[in-house]
N, C-alpha and C positions, 0 to 999 in steps of 0.2 A: 762088032767091035766092042772091046772092053773099055769101060770108063772108070778108072780108079777114083775119080773125084766123088762119084756117087757113093762108093763104098765108104769113103771117109766121112761123108756128110751124115750118114745114118747114125754112127756112134755119137757124133757131135749133137745131132738133133735129139737123140735119146738122152744124152747127158743134160742137155738144156731143159728137156721136159722134166726129168727126174729132179734136177737142181731147182727148177722153178716150183715144183710141187713141194719139195722140202722147205724152200724158203717161205711159201705160203703157209704151210703147216706150222712152222716156227713162229711166224707172226701171229697166227691165230692163238697159239699156245701162250704167247706173251700177252696178248690182249686179255685172255681169260685170267691169267695170273695177275695182271694189273687190276682188272675188275674185282677179283677176289680180295686183293690187298686193300683196295679202296673200301670195299664193303666191310672188311674186318676193322678198318680204321674208324668208319662211321659207327659201327657197333661199339667199339671201345669208347668213343666219345660219348655215345648215349649212356653207356653204363656208368661212366664217370659223372655225367650230369645227374643221373638218378641217385648215385651214391652221395653226391654233394647236396642234393635237394633235401630239405627238412621233411621228415616223415610226419604225416598227419596223426593226431591223437586218435586212439581207438575210440569208437563210439560208446562202448560199454563202460570203460574205466576212464575215459578221457576227461569228462566233466569233473568227476570226483578227484582225479589226479591234479587237474588244473586248480581246483579249489584248495587242495592241500598245499600246492606250491604258492598260491596267492596268500594263504594264511601264514606260511613260513616267511614269505617276503614281508608281510605286514608285521609279524613278530620281530623280525630283524630291524625293520624301520622303527618300531616302537622302542626297541632296546637301544637305538642310536647307532647300530652297526651300519645302517645304510642312510645316506643323506636323502633329502627329498628328490633330488635329480636322479640319483642312482635307483631309488625305488620306482620312480616314474618310468625310467628306461627299462628296468627289469620287468615291470608289469606290462609295458607295451610289447616287449619281446615275447613274453609268455602268451599274451593275448593275440599275438600275430599282427600287431599294428604298428 
């Protein structure tokens, strides 16, 4: 005896399997894309933080450069171009305090 319902179920079952596989593959691809996007965002934030952070003085010329800047500040203060408060603030900023 011929059963036409069995013939119809196979294409439907096949379509369900193929469609389910495609759905799962699409979700996995979206998860990878979301993870990559989040990683790129974190890297961008870290790069922005590093760019905004003050760069430390070089060990070889840092002390001499700092002394030059302090002497320039002192000269400006002696000339009257800087007030006592401005001089103290600039000196504290230069010394990192």
